[in-house]
C-alpha positions in Angstrom: -3.3 5.0 -7.5 -0.8 3.5 -5.1 1.5 6.3 -5.6 -1.4 8.9 -4.8 -2.4 7.1 -1.7 1.1 7.1 -0.5 1.3 11.0 -1.0 -1.9 11.6 0.6 -0.8 9.3 3.8 2.5 11.1 3.8 1.2 14.7 3.7 -2.1 14.8 5.3 -2.5 11.6 7.3 0.9 10.7 9.0 1.6 14.2 10.3 -1.7 14.5 12.1 -1.6 10.8 13.6 2.1 11.6 14.6 0.7 14.5 16.9 -1.1 11.7 18.8 1.8 9.3 18.9 0.6 7.2 16.0 1.1 6.5 12.4 -0.1 4.3 9.7 1.4 2.2 7.4 0.4 1.2 3.7 0.1 -2.3 3.2 -1.9 -2.6 -0.2 -4.1 -0.7 -2.9 -6.3 -2.9 -4.7 -7.4 -2.4 -8.4 -11.1 -1.8 -7.3 -10.0 1.1 -4.8 -9.7 -0.8 -1.5 -6.7 0.6 0.5 -5.4 -1.5 3.2 -3.3 -0.2 6.0 -1.9 -0.8 9.6 -2.3 1.8 12.3 0.9 1.7 14.2 2.2 3.5 17.6 -0.2 4.7 19.9 -3.0 4.2 17.3 -2.4 0.2 17.2 -4.7 -1.1 19.8 -6.3 2.1 20.8 -9.9 1.9 21.7 -10.6 4.5 19.0 -8.4 2.9 16.1 -11.6 1.8 14.0 -13.1 5.3 14.3 -9.6 6.8 13.4 -9.4 4.5 10.2 -12.9 5.3 9.0 -13.5 8.9 10.3 -10.2 10.3 9.4 -7.7 8.0 7.1 -10.7 6.8 5.0 -12.5 10.0 4.9 -9.0 11.9 4.1 -8.2 9.4 1.3 -11.7 9.4 -0.4 -11.9 13.2 -0.3 -8.3 13.4 -2.0 -8.6 10.3 -4.2 -12.2 9.6 -5.6 -11.0 6.2 -6.9 -10.8 5.2 -3.3 -13.8 3.1 -2.1 -12.8 1.7 1.2 -10.0 1.5 3.7 -9.3 -1.3 5.8 -7.2 -2.3 8.7 
């Protein structure tokens, strides 16, 4: 699942975040489907960072990889 997560982040998530001056770094993927990431750039410390994490990053990963259960920052 690690490689799948990397691929979705690289293809579907990071390009969109970069249009807003931000990005995301993959920290870990647990066997039970919890993906840990760190928002970087303009996304780090942004008041909407938690919303971006759940509404965009988590939603995108879950839609492409059914085994992803949760994304945490």
